FIVEXMI-622144 format. One line per 2 residues: number of its first residue (from 0); for each residue z negated, y, x of C-alpha. Coordinates in nm, 2 decimals. Example, Ala and Ser with C-alpha at 12.3 -4.5 7.8 and 13.67 -1.06 7.14 Angstrom:
// residues 2
0> -0.78:-0.45:1.23 ~ -0.71:-0.11:1.37 .
//
This chain:
// residues 674
0> -8.47:-8.22:13.70 ~ -8.31:-8.27:13.31 .
2> -8.45:-8.47:13.08 ~ -8.25:-8.75:12.95 .
4> -8.10:-8.76:12.61 ~ -8.28:-8.97:12.38 .
6> -8.14:-9.07:12.05 ~ -8.33:-9.16:11.72 .
8> -8.12:-9.30:11.43 ~ -8.33:-9.36:11.12 .
10> -8.15:-9.52:10.81 ~ -8.31:-9.44:10.48 .
12> -8.59:-9.66:10.38 ~ -8.52:-9.88:10.10 .
14> -8.75:-9.87:9.82 ~ -8.96:-10.18:9.78 .
16> -8.92:-10.31:9.40 ~ -8.64:-10.48:9.41 .
18> -8.38:-10.63:9.60 ~ -8.09:-10.45:9.83 .
20> -7.68:-10.44:9.72 ~ -7.36:-10.36:9.85 .
22> -7.37:-9.98:9.73 ~ -7.75:-9.93:9.97 .
24> -7.56:-10.12:10.23 ~ -7.20:-9.89:10.20 .
26> -7.39:-9.60:10.16 ~ -7.63:-9.56:10.47 .
28> -7.74:-9.90:10.65 ~ -7.38:-9.96:10.79 .
30> -7.27:-9.68:10.92 ~ -7.60:-9.63:11.08 .
32> -7.57:-10.01:11.24 ~ -7.21:-9.90:11.32 .
34> -7.30:-9.59:11.50 ~ -7.61:-9.73:11.67 .
36> -7.42:-9.99:11.77 ~ -7.15:-9.79:11.97 .
38> -7.38:-9.54:12.12 ~ -7.55:-9.92:12.30 .
40> -7.18:-9.97:12.42 ~ -7.23:-9.62:12.58 .
42> -7.58:-9.73:12.75 ~ -7.77:-9.44:12.55 .
44> -8.13:-9.45:12.53 ~ -8.15:-9.50:12.16 .
46> -8.39:-9.63:11.91 ~ -8.27:-9.74:11.53 .
48> -8.59:-9.74:11.30 ~ -8.61:-9.81:10.94 .
50> -8.89:-9.99:10.72 ~ -8.98:-10.09:10.37 .
52> -9.06:-9.74:10.16 ~ -9.42:-9.95:9.92 .
54> -9.55:-9.64:9.74 ~ -9.46:-9.47:9.42 .
56> -9.47:-9.45:9.08 ~ -9.16:-9.74:9.04 .
58> -9.36:-10.00:9.19 ~ -9.70:-9.96:9.00 .
60> -9.52:-9.98:8.66 ~ -9.33:-10.31:8.79 .
62> -9.68:-10.42:8.90 ~ -9.80:-10.37:8.56 .
64> -9.55:-10.56:8.37 ~ -9.55:-10.87:8.60 .
66> -9.96:-10.85:8.61 ~ -9.97:-10.81:8.97 .
68> -10.08:-10.61:9.18 ~ -9.86:-10.32:9.39 .
70> -9.90:-10.50:9.75 ~ -9.77:-10.84:9.61 .
72> -9.44:-10.66:9.46 ~ -9.38:-10.47:9.80 .
74> -9.51:-10.82:9.97 ~ -9.23:-10.98:9.80 .
76> -8.94:-10.73:9.85 ~ -9.03:-10.61:10.20 .
78> -8.96:-10.99:10.28 ~ -8.59:-11.03:10.14 .
80> -8.47:-10.68:10.22 ~ -8.58:-10.78:10.60 .
82> -8.46:-11.11:10.58 ~ -8.12:-10.99:10.46 .
84> -8.06:-10.70:10.72 ~ -8.13:-10.96:10.96 .
86> -7.90:-11.19:10.80 ~ -7.64:-10.92:10.79 .
88> -7.67:-10.82:11.11 ~ -7.84:-10.46:11.08 .
90> -7.94:-10.43:11.44 ~ -8.33:-10.23:11.38 .
92> -8.50:-10.15:11.66 ~ -8.80:-10.20:11.45 .
94> -8.83:-10.24:11.04 ~ -9.15:-10.15:10.95 .
96> -9.32:-10.07:10.62 ~ -9.54:-9.78:10.49 .
98> -9.80:-9.99:10.36 ~ -9.92:-10.08:10.72 .
100> -10.25:-9.90:10.85 ~ -10.05:-9.74:11.12 .
102> -9.86:-9.53:10.89 ~ -10.13:-9.44:10.64 .
104> -10.31:-9.31:10.93 ~ -10.03:-9.13:11.06 .
106> -9.93:-8.96:10.70 ~ -10.25:-8.85:10.64 .
108> -10.30:-8.69:10.98 ~ -9.97:-8.49:10.91 .
110> -10.11:-8.41:10.60 ~ -10.43:-8.27:10.74 .
112> -10.27:-8.11:11.04 ~ -10.08:-7.91:10.76 .
114> -10.43:-7.83:10.54 ~ -10.63:-7.73:10.90 .
116> -10.28:-7.44:10.93 ~ -10.34:-7.36:10.59 .
118> -9.99:-7.43:10.50 ~ -10.08:-7.58:10.15 .
120> -10.18:-7.36:9.84 ~ -10.40:-7.52:9.60 .
122> -10.33:-7.48:9.24 ~ -10.44:-7.59:8.91 .
124> -10.20:-7.68:8.69 ~ -10.15:-7.88:8.36 .
126> -10.07:-8.22:8.36 ~ -10.02:-8.49:8.11 .
128> -10.30:-8.72:8.07 ~ -10.30:-9.01:7.85 .
130> -10.62:-9.05:7.66 ~ -10.58:-9.40:7.59 .
132> -10.53:-9.51:7.92 ~ -10.77:-9.27:8.05 .
134> -10.59:-9.12:8.37 ~ -10.32:-8.85:8.45 .
136> -9.94:-8.94:8.45 ~ -9.72:-8.94:8.72 .
138> -9.34:-8.79:8.63 ~ -9.24:-9.14:8.57 .
140> -9.47:-9.25:8.35 ~ -9.33:-8.99:8.12 .
142> -9.06:-9.08:7.94 ~ -8.85:-8.81:7.64 .
144> -8.56:-8.66:7.56 ~ -8.36:-8.48:7.82 .
146> -8.34:-8.10:7.70 ~ -7.99:-8.10:7.84 .
148> -7.77:-8.37:7.71 ~ -8.04:-8.52:7.45 .
150> -8.07:-8.86:7.63 ~ -8.41:-9.00:7.51 .
152> -8.46:-9.18:7.79 ~ -8.54:-8.96:8.05 .
154> -8.80:-8.94:8.32 ~ -9.05:-8.63:8.36 .
156> -8.90:-8.59:8.69 ~ -8.54:-8.67:8.62 .
158> -8.25:-8.72:8.37 ~ -8.07:-9.04:8.52 .
160> -7.83:-8.98:8.24 ~ -7.72:-8.62:8.32 .
162> -7.86:-8.63:8.64 ~ -8.08:-8.30:8.58 .
164> -8.37:-8.23:8.76 ~ -8.73:-8.21:8.55 .
166> -9.05:-8.12:8.51 ~ -9.21:-8.34:8.26 .
168> -9.35:-8.05:8.08 ~ -8.95:-8.00:7.99 .
170> -8.93:-8.32:7.78 ~ -8.92:-8.36:7.39 .
172> -9.13:-8.57:7.24 ~ -9.31:-8.70:7.61 .
174> -9.42:-9.08:7.59 ~ -9.66:-9.21:7.81 .
176> -9.53:-9.50:7.97 ~ -9.84:-9.69:7.97 .
178> -9.98:-9.65:7.62 ~ -9.67:-9.53:7.40 .
180> -9.93:-9.29:7.33 ~ -9.80:-8.89:7.33 .
182> -9.97:-8.73:7.61 ~ -10.18:-8.43:7.60 .
184> -10.20:-8.17:7.88 ~ -10.50:-8.12:8.09 .
186> -10.59:-7.92:8.44 ~ -10.57:-8.11:8.72 .
188> -10.58:-7.94:9.11 ~ -10.30:-8.04:9.34 .
190> -10.16:-7.90:9.65 ~ -9.83:-7.79:9.67 .
192> -9.56:-7.70:10.03 ~ -9.46:-7.34:9.95 .
194> -9.12:-7.39:9.99 ~ -9.03:-7.06:9.87 .
196> -9.20:-6.89:10.18 ~ -9.02:-7.13:10.41 .
198> -8.69:-7.07:10.26 ~ -8.57:-6.82:10.49 .
200> -8.60:-7.09:10.81 ~ -8.51:-7.35:10.62 .
202> -8.17:-7.16:10.54 ~ -8.10:-7.02:10.87 .
204> -8.15:-7.41:10.98 ~ -7.92:-7.52:10.72 .
206> -7.68:-7.20:10.79 ~ -7.67:-7.30:11.21 .
208> -7.49:-7.69:11.09 ~ -7.23:-7.52:10.86 .
210> -6.96:-7.64:11.12 ~ -7.10:-8.02:11.18 .
212> -7.25:-8.16:10.88 ~ -7.03:-8.31:10.63 .
214> -6.96:-8.05:10.37 ~ -7.10:-8.25:10.08 .
216> -7.43:-8.26:10.25 ~ -7.40:-7.86:10.30 .
218> -7.25:-7.77:9.99 ~ -7.57:-7.96:9.82 .
220> -7.82:-7.76:10.08 ~ -7.69:-7.48:10.00 .
222> -7.68:-7.53:9.60 ~ -8.06:-7.60:9.61 .
224> -8.10:-7.26:9.86 ~ -7.90:-7.06:9.62 .
226> -8.13:-7.13:9.30 ~ -8.43:-7.04:9.54 .
228> -8.67:-7.26:9.68 ~ -9.01:-7.34:9.45 .
230> -9.37:-7.46:9.60 ~ -9.36:-7.86:9.52 .
232> -9.67:-8.04:9.47 ~ -9.73:-8.30:9.80 .
234> -10.00:-8.50:9.61 ~ -10.04:-8.72:9.34 .
236> -10.33:-8.83:9.08 ~ -10.22:-9.20:9.14 .
238> -10.42:-9.48:9.30 ~ -10.11:-9.66:9.47 .
240> -10.04:-9.48:9.80 ~ -10.20:-9.29:10.11 .
242> -10.51:-9.16:10.03 ~ -10.52:-8.78:10.10 .
244> -10.73:-8.68:10.34 ~ -11.02:-8.47:10.17 .
246> -11.34:-8.47:10.01 ~ -11.23:-8.31:9.73 .
248> -10.93:-8.49:9.65 ~ -11.08:-8.87:9.48 .
250> -10.80:-9.02:9.32 ~ -10.50:-8.84:9.47 .
252> -10.26:-8.99:9.70 ~ -10.02:-8.81:9.90 .
254> -9.65:-8.76:9.71 ~ -9.48:-9.05:9.78 .
256> -9.14:-8.80:9.97 ~ -9.41:-8.66:10.17 .
258> -9.52:-8.96:10.28 ~ -9.16:-9.15:10.31 .
260> -8.99:-8.97:10.58 ~ -9.33:-8.99:10.80 .
262> -9.25:-9.34:10.81 ~ -8.97:-9.28:11.02 .
264> -9.28:-9.14:11.29 ~ -9.50:-9.40:11.19 .
266> -9.28:-9.69:11.29 ~ -9.17:-9.53:11.59 .
268> -9.54:-9.46:11.66 ~ -9.54:-9.85:11.60 .
270> -9.23:-9.97:11.80 ~ -9.32:-9.72:12.12 .
272> -9.69:-9.65:12.08 ~ -9.72:-9.48:12.45 .
274> -9.40:-9.32:12.40 ~ -9.29:-9.24:12.09 .
276> -9.36:-8.84:12.11 ~ -9.03:-8.88:12.41 .
278> -8.86:-8.94:12.06 ~ -9.00:-8.67:11.86 .
280> -9.11:-8.41:12.00 ~ -8.89:-8.34:12.25 .
282> -8.56:-8.13:12.24 ~ -8.35:-8.34:12.44 .
284> -8.40:-8.60:12.10 ~ -8.08:-8.62:11.87 .
286> -8.25:-8.70:11.56 ~ -8.02:-8.83:11.27 .
288> -8.08:-8.94:10.92 ~ -7.86:-9.16:10.77 .
290> -7.89:-9.15:10.38 ~ -7.69:-9.20:10.06 .
292> -7.65:-8.82:9.88 ~ -7.89:-8.88:9.62 .
294> -8.15:-8.84:9.92 ~ -8.02:-8.52:10.04 .
296> -8.24:-8.27:9.92 ~ -8.52:-8.47:10.09 .
298> -8.41:-8.52:10.46 ~ -8.24:-8.17:10.48 .
300> -8.48:-7.91:10.31 ~ -8.85:-8.09:10.22 .
302> -8.91:-8.28:10.55 ~ -8.76:-8.03:10.75 .
304> -8.98:-7.82:10.57 ~ -9.28:-8.03:10.68 .
306> -9.19:-8.05:11.03 ~ -9.14:-7.70:11.02 .
308> -9.50:-7.63:10.90 ~ -9.63:-7.87:11.16 .
310> -9.44:-7.72:11.47 ~ -9.45:-8.00:11.71 .
312> -9.15:-8.16:11.60 ~ -8.79:-8.20:11.62 .
314> -8.54:-8.11:11.36 ~ -8.27:-8.36:11.26 .
316> -7.95:-8.29:11.42 ~ -7.72:-8.44:11.13 .
318> -7.77:-8.60:10.82 ~ -7.41:-8.76:10.74 .
320> -7.48:-8.89:10.35 ~ -7.29:-9.11:10.22 .
322> -7.14:-9.06:9.83 ~ -7.19:-9.35:9.62 .
324> -7.04:-9.70:9.59 ~ -6.94:-9.77:9.24 .
326> -6.85:-10.12:9.14 ~ -6.56:-10.29:8.90 .
328> -6.50:-9.95:8.71 ~ -6.88:-9.88:8.69 .
330> -7.18:-9.74:8.85 ~ -7.40:-9.99:9.04 .
332> -7.69:-10.05:8.79 ~ -7.97:-10.26:8.93 .
334> -8.14:-10.31:8.53 ~ -7.86:-10.44:8.37 .
336> -7.74:-10.63:8.68 ~ -7.44:-10.47:8.79 .
338> -7.47:-10.54:9.11 ~ -7.32:-10.74:9.42 .
340> -7.66:-10.84:9.57 ~ -7.68:-10.88:9.98 .
342> -7.91:-11.18:9.99 ~ -7.73:-11.38:9.74 .
344> -7.38:-11.29:9.91 ~ -7.48:-11.41:10.23 .
346> -7.59:-11.71:10.03 ~ -7.25:-11.80:9.78 .
348> -7.05:-11.67:10.14 ~ -7.21:-11.82:10.40 .
350> -7.08:-11.67:10.80 ~ -6.87:-11.42:10.65 .
352> -7.11:-11.10:10.70 ~ -6.83:-10.92:10.88 .
354> -6.58:-10.99:10.63 ~ -6.81:-10.78:10.37 .
356> -6.92:-10.54:10.67 ~ -6.47:-10.48:10.74 .
358> -6.44:-10.40:10.34 ~ -6.73:-10.22:10.29 .
360> -6.65:-9.99:10.60 ~ -6.27:-10.01:10.44 .
362> -6.36:-9.86:10.16 ~ -6.69:-9.62:10.26 .
364> -6.78:-9.34:10.05 ~ -6.79:-9.08:10.31 .
366> -6.66:-8.80:10.13 ~ -6.64:-8.92:9.78 .
368> -6.71:-9.19:9.57 ~ -6.57:-9.50:9.59 .
370> -6.51:-9.85:9.44 ~ -6.57:-10.22:9.54 .
372> -6.39:-10.47:9.34 ~ -6.37:-10.86:9.41 .
374> -6.00:-10.86:9.40 ~ -5.96:-10.61:9.67 .
376> -6.23:-10.76:9.88 ~ -5.99:-11.08:9.87 .
378> -5.71:-10.84:9.93 ~ -5.85:-10.72:10.27 .
380> -6.03:-11.02:10.39 ~ -5.66:-11.19:10.34 .
382> -5.40:-10.99:10.45 ~ -5.59:-10.76:10.71 .
384> -5.85:-10.94:10.86 ~ -5.68:-11.31:10.82 .
386> -5.30:-11.20:10.86 ~ -5.32:-10.92:11.08 .
388> -5.63:-10.95:11.31 ~ -5.70:-11.33:11.31 .
390> -5.34:-11.42:11.32 ~ -5.28:-11.25:11.62 .
392> -5.57:-11.37:11.82 ~ -5.48:-11.72:11.70 .
394> -5.11:-11.71:11.74 ~ -5.16:-11.61:12.13 .
396> -5.45:-11.90:12.15 ~ -5.19:-12.13:12.01 .
398> -4.94:-12.04:12.26 ~ -5.17:-12.06:12.57 .
400> -5.26:-12.37:12.47 ~ -4.90:-12.50:12.43 .
402> -4.75:-12.34:12.72 ~ -5.06:-12.34:12.96 .
404> -5.30:-12.59:12.82 ~ -5.55:-12.30:12.76 .
406> -5.56:-12.20:13.12 ~ -5.46:-11.84:13.21 .
408> -5.14:-11.89:13.51 ~ -5.11:-11.67:13.82 .
410> -5.32:-11.58:14.10 ~ -5.61:-11.35:14.11 .
412> -5.67:-11.09:13.83 ~ -5.42:-11.03:13.62 .
414> -5.27:-10.65:13.58 ~ -5.16:-10.54:13.23 .
416> -4.76:-10.53:13.30 ~ -4.62:-10.32:13.00 .
418> -4.67:-9.94:13.01 ~ -4.70:-9.92:12.61 .
420> -4.96:-10.20:12.59 ~ -5.19:-9.99:12.86 .
422> -5.08:-9.66:12.67 ~ -5.19:-9.79:12.31 .
424> -5.53:-9.94:12.44 ~ -5.60:-9.60:12.57 .
426> -5.53:-9.42:12.28 ~ -5.74:-9.67:12.07 .
428> -6.05:-9.61:12.25 ~ -6.00:-9.22:12.23 .
430> -5.93:-9.21:11.91 ~ -6.22:-9.46:11.82 .
432> -6.47:-9.25:12.03 ~ -6.36:-8.95:11.86 .
434> -6.38:-9.09:11.49 ~ -6.72:-9.25:11.55 .
436> -6.88:-8.97:11.69 ~ -6.78:-8.75:11.38 .
438> -6.88:-9.05:11.15 ~ -6.53:-9.13:11.04 .
440> -6.61:-9.54:11.07 ~ -6.34:-9.55:10.78 .
442> -6.11:-9.42:10.99 ~ -6.24:-9.59:11.33 .
444> -6.18:-9.93:11.21 ~ -5.85:-9.85:11.08 .
446> -5.75:-9.73:11.48 ~ -5.86:-10.03:11.59 .
448> -5.66:-10.26:11.32 ~ -5.35:-10.07:11.42 .
450> -5.43:-10.20:11.75 ~ -5.41:-10.55:11.63 .
452> -5.10:-10.43:11.43 ~ -4.95:-10.32:11.74 .
454> -5.05:-10.66:11.89 ~ -4.82:-10.84:11.63 .
456> -4.56:-10.63:11.65 ~ -4.59:-10.67:12.05 .
458> -4.57:-11.03:12.06 ~ -4.31:-11.07:11.77 .
460> -4.05:-10.85:11.91 ~ -4.13:-10.98:12.28 .
462> -4.06:-11.36:12.14 ~ -4.20:-11.56:12.46 .
464> -4.16:-11.88:12.29 ~ -3.79:-11.83:12.33 .
466> -3.79:-11.70:12.72 ~ -4.07:-11.92:12.87 .
468> -3.77:-12.18:12.93 ~ -3.51:-11.89:13.04 .
470> -3.73:-11.61:13.25 ~ -4.10:-11.80:13.23 .
472> -4.27:-11.50:13.44 ~ -4.17:-11.26:13.18 .
474> -4.29:-11.44:12.89 ~ -4.60:-11.52:13.04 .
476> -4.66:-11.11:13.15 ~ -4.61:-11.09:12.74 .
478> -4.87:-11.35:12.69 ~ -5.15:-11.22:12.98 .
480> -5.11:-10.86:12.82 ~ -5.17:-10.97:12.47 .
482> -5.45:-11.11:12.62 ~ -5.54:-10.81:12.73 .
484> -5.48:-10.66:12.37 ~ -5.73:-10.92:12.26 .
486> -6.00:-10.84:12.45 ~ -5.99:-10.48:12.40 .
488> -6.03:-10.58:12.01 ~ -6.34:-10.76:12.12 .
490> -6.47:-10.44:12.25 ~ -6.35:-10.20:12.00 .
492> -6.50:-10.41:11.74 ~ -6.81:-10.47:11.83 .
494> -7.01:-10.19:11.66 ~ -6.77:-10.31:11.35 .
496> -6.76:-10.66:11.34 ~ -7.06:-10.77:11.63 .
498> -7.05:-11.16:11.46 ~ -6.64:-11.16:11.53 .
500> -6.63:-10.98:11.81 ~ -6.86:-11.28:12.01 .
502> -6.64:-11.54:11.88 ~ -6.30:-11.34:12.04 .
504> -6.52:-11.28:12.32 ~ -6.60:-11.67:12.31 .
506> -6.23:-11.77:12.29 ~ -6.13:-11.60:12.57 .
508> -6.44:-11.75:12.75 ~ -6.56:-11.43:12.91 .
510> -6.87:-11.27:12.85 ~ -7.04:-11.20:12.47 .
512> -7.06:-10.85:12.51 ~ -6.94:-10.56:12.69 .
514> -7.04:-10.18:12.76 ~ -6.76:-9.92:12.65 .
516> -6.65:-9.83:13.01 ~ -6.69:-10.20:13.11 .
518> -6.41:-10.31:13.31 ~ -6.25:-10.63:13.12 .
520> -6.06:-10.89:13.39 ~ -5.86:-11.15:13.31 .
522> -5.83:-11.37:13.59 ~ -5.56:-11.69:13.70 .
524> -5.74:-11.99:13.68 ~ -5.96:-11.88:13.37 .
526> -5.97:-12.16:13.11 ~ -5.98:-12.04:12.73 .
528> -6.17:-12.27:12.51 ~ -5.96:-12.41:12.22 .
530> -5.85:-12.17:11.92 ~ -6.07:-12.19:11.64 .
532> -5.93:-11.96:11.34 ~ -6.18:-11.64:11.34 .
534> -6.15:-11.61:10.92 ~ -6.06:-11.82:10.62 .
536> -5.87:-11.72:10.34 ~ -6.05:-11.63:10.00 .
538> -5.97:-11.81:9.74 ~ -5.91:-11.74:9.40 .
540> -6.16:-11.95:9.27 ~ -6.44:-11.76:9.49 .
542> -6.36:-11.45:9.37 ~ -6.32:-11.58:8.95 .
544> -6.66:-11.67:9.01 ~ -6.82:-11.33:9.15 .
546> -6.62:-11.20:8.84 ~ -6.75:-11.43:8.58 .
548> -7.09:-11.40:8.68 ~ -7.05:-10.96:8.69 .
550> -6.91:-11.00:8.31 ~ -7.17:-11.25:8.21 .
552> -7.50:-11.08:8.34 ~ -7.80:-11.29:8.37 .
554> -8.13:-11.09:8.43 ~ -8.20:-10.91:8.76 .
556> -8.51:-11.16:8.82 ~ -8.26:-11.43:8.78 .
558> -8.01:-11.32:8.96 ~ -8.27:-11.31:9.31 .
560> -8.31:-11.72:9.20 ~ -8.18:-11.95:9.48 .
562> -7.89:-12.12:9.47 ~ -7.91:-12.51:9.46 .
564> -7.95:-12.66:9.73 ~ -7.70:-12.96:9.87 .
566> -7.73:-13.27:9.68 ~ -7.97:-13.58:9.75 .
568> -7.86:-13.96:9.67 ~ -8.13:-14.11:9.42 .
570> -8.27:-14.35:9.67 ~ -8.34:-14.05:9.85 .
572> -8.58:-13.91:9.54 ~ -8.75:-14.26:9.52 .
574> -8.89:-14.22:9.86 ~ -9.12:-13.94:9.79 .
576> -9.45:-14.03:9.63 ~ -9.59:-13.72:9.41 .
578> -9.87:-13.77:9.20 ~ -10.12:-13.61:8.99 .
580> -10.44:-13.47:9.15 ~ -10.70:-13.24:9.10 .
582> -10.87:-12.97:9.34 ~ -11.22:-13.05:9.42 .
584> -11.33:-12.78:9.70 ~ -11.12:-12.47:9.81 .
586> -11.19:-12.21:10.07 ~ -11.00:-11.95:10.31 .
588> -10.83:-12.04:10.65 ~ -10.97:-11.80:10.93 .
590> -10.75:-11.58:11.03 ~ -10.47:-11.67:10.79 .
592> -10.46:-11.45:10.52 ~ -10.21:-11.64:10.32 .
594> -10.41:-12.04:10.36 ~ -10.61:-12.23:10.17 .
596> -10.82:-12.55:10.27 ~ -10.81:-12.76:9.97 .
598> -10.97:-13.08:9.94 ~ -10.77:-13.27:9.64 .
600> -10.84:-13.62:9.41 ~ -10.56:-13.75:9.45 .
602> -10.66:-14.06:9.22 ~ -10.61:-14.29:9.54 .
604> -10.85:-14.09:9.80 ~ -10.96:-13.75:9.86 .
606> -10.82:-13.56:10.10 ~ -10.76:-13.20:10.30 .
608> -10.44:-13.02:10.23 ~ -10.36:-12.68:10.36 .
610> -10.15:-12.45:10.12 ~ -9.97:-12.10:10.15 .
612> -10.13:-12.00:9.82 ~ -10.42:-11.73:9.90 .
614> -10.20:-11.41:9.85 ~ -10.21:-11.57:9.44 .
616> -10.51:-11.81:9.38 ~ -10.87:-11.68:9.49 .
618> -11.04:-12.01:9.57 ~ -11.33:-11.99:9.32 .
620> -11.02:-11.99:9.08 ~ -10.86:-12.26:9.11 .
622> -11.16:-12.57:9.11 ~ -11.09:-12.83:8.90 .
624> -10.71:-12.74:8.86 ~ -10.45:-13.01:8.83 .
626> -10.19:-13.01:9.09 ~ -9.87:-13.18:9.15 .
628> -9.88:-13.34:9.52 ~ -9.66:-13.51:9.74 .
630> -9.87:-13.78:9.92 ~ -9.67:-13.99:10.12 .
632> -9.60:-13.66:10.37 ~ -9.68:-13.70:10.71 .
634> -9.99:-13.51:10.82 ~ -9.94:-13.21:11.05 .
636> -10.18:-12.96:11.20 ~ -10.19:-12.62:11.04 .
638> -10.43:-12.35:11.22 ~ -10.61:-12.64:11.38 .
640> -10.68:-12.84:11.02 ~ -10.49:-13.15:10.95 .
642> -10.32:-13.14:10.59 ~ -10.22:-13.46:10.45 .
644> -10.00:-13.37:10.18 ~ -9.84:-13.09:10.01 .
646> -9.88:-12.94:9.68 ~ -9.58:-12.86:9.44 .
648> -9.56:-12.51:9.33 ~ -9.28:-12.31:9.13 .
650> -9.18:-12.00:9.34 ~ -8.97:-11.72:9.10 .
652> -8.71:-11.48:9.20 ~ -9.02:-11.24:9.35 .
654> -9.14:-11.54:9.56 ~ -9.47:-11.55:9.34 .
656> -9.61:-11.90:9.34 ~ -9.74:-12.09:9.02 .
658> -9.91:-12.45:9.03 ~ -9.63:-12.74:8.87 .
660> -9.90:-12.93:8.65 ~ -9.86:-13.16:8.37 .
662> -9.84:-13.04:8.04 ~ -10.13:-13.21:7.93 .
664> -10.48:-13.27:8.08 ~ -10.57:-13.58:8.01 .
666> -10.31:-13.74:8.29 ~ -10.55:-13.90:8.53 .
668> -10.58:-13.81:8.90 ~ -10.30:-14.02:9.05 .
670> -10.05:-14.05:8.80 ~ -9.73:-14.09:8.90 .
672> -9.45:-13.82:8.88 ~ -9.15:-13.90:8.80 .
//
């Protein structure tokens, strides 16, 4: 008996040291989601895996700069990214994180298996050491002058100006990021994956995909192979990450690019604790990695080499990497805040997820770098989504209301009357399937829009509004044929514009989702819902605001501050009784990592307040703190404790909390805050 096919689709684990921008979405997550939705429409057994990549040096650097722990950094950005993905409609089966215990155990076990098989070579190498900070320096803790282009701010692993890969010892005038001092070379032991010994096996694997992998992916892999693979250290001298599971490896963690791809495995284990091996260790699994081009070597060479060395896992069948998305004539830069942040977009353009999904798919950097501009966004929404797709559907809805009060006329199931309509619908499905299955999502969406264009022309040429009184039957047939076109547009748009497809089915008063092969029946007597515009035009003012924001960038941190809420009246504000209080006691709430139980002297009374500040303040350090407390908030039970009031906290762009306090300490408890 043949084992059923399974699809395991992964999207690159986003790095948890900043929020998501449209470059991330266009390069990796939107095409992955489109492909997964398409597979689901075909009834395939598919699992969509992702999670936050939470280890590595950049996170420790950010934590040191902000005087917080690495865990606090990743906690903040994990939540921001997870919420943005959900709100945007990226339909992961699981969004996990590499700081989870299950991941640490899985990555450590994987390493130990390779170690026990004697895959690694143990080597003593000279590595830069910061005497002042008293620690070895990972590659990103060292900067210096690039030997190739002269960039004075190159990192120890790569020059971000010219893109060349480096070793720290290649840098001219190396400097420690920690202390600013010149580091010394000191011997240390690490465990290396001998890629040179695996080259022939990897080369055979890469060459077997010459015909079905994207040319940019295959070409980059061959370039690396032609240079000759070298052993690569799979451990680092660092205190943040998955501990190396060996007795003589104190102070060492797994290289982030060793542990991160194992995150796909650990997330699958978390999702499917009893059946995960069916997706990772069965030859009938189609393992497909969606990534950006900067991750090609890791997913096509290093991770497959790890899997080969382990010996029990399937290898990636395809790695359809996209190129980069630029922004308004320049590369996206998080440090310069030259980016369109996904969570900001969702806040500033509410309920317009599909508008951005449409535009990013239309300009997807599938074979070469592409560019997003706000004017192009406006033009595509207004001239394509509104004027073509939305206009066609609205025209039919209005005509059906006008002539039939929204109720489909006739008897029984209404067929398609015009042969050309039937042919174009069939051809759309065929072209769409061919393109999506070959990872050509941009062309696939174009084919769907061609069906909408055909519908508009078919309607305009037939002019049923003129013939409705002279040839009612013919006019009715035209309108019901258009209803068939709209229904099939709804099906074909499901992978691309999931929010829109549901609205289309709602307008037709059909079920909200269809499988690819489901018959779509238009029945006489079915009453359509009243017309409602699918899309609204994007006005010049909204676009100019976005352009101005780019031209006058605020800091990256400020970019993440939430927008102003709706205005309230002065009377609404005066209803709140906010006073100065003092924390008398504080203790952790059992089985609640984020909660503290506080006793507060409000000047009126002494009361209990439960506050979610345990991540940022330890109980013993806040006794005697002056706070601002909303005293007339209705009591409510939290974890079985009645909380009477609320502490006012300031929250920055990264979710960090701080007390809102009076500037001077001589304000007595109970002082009113106005």
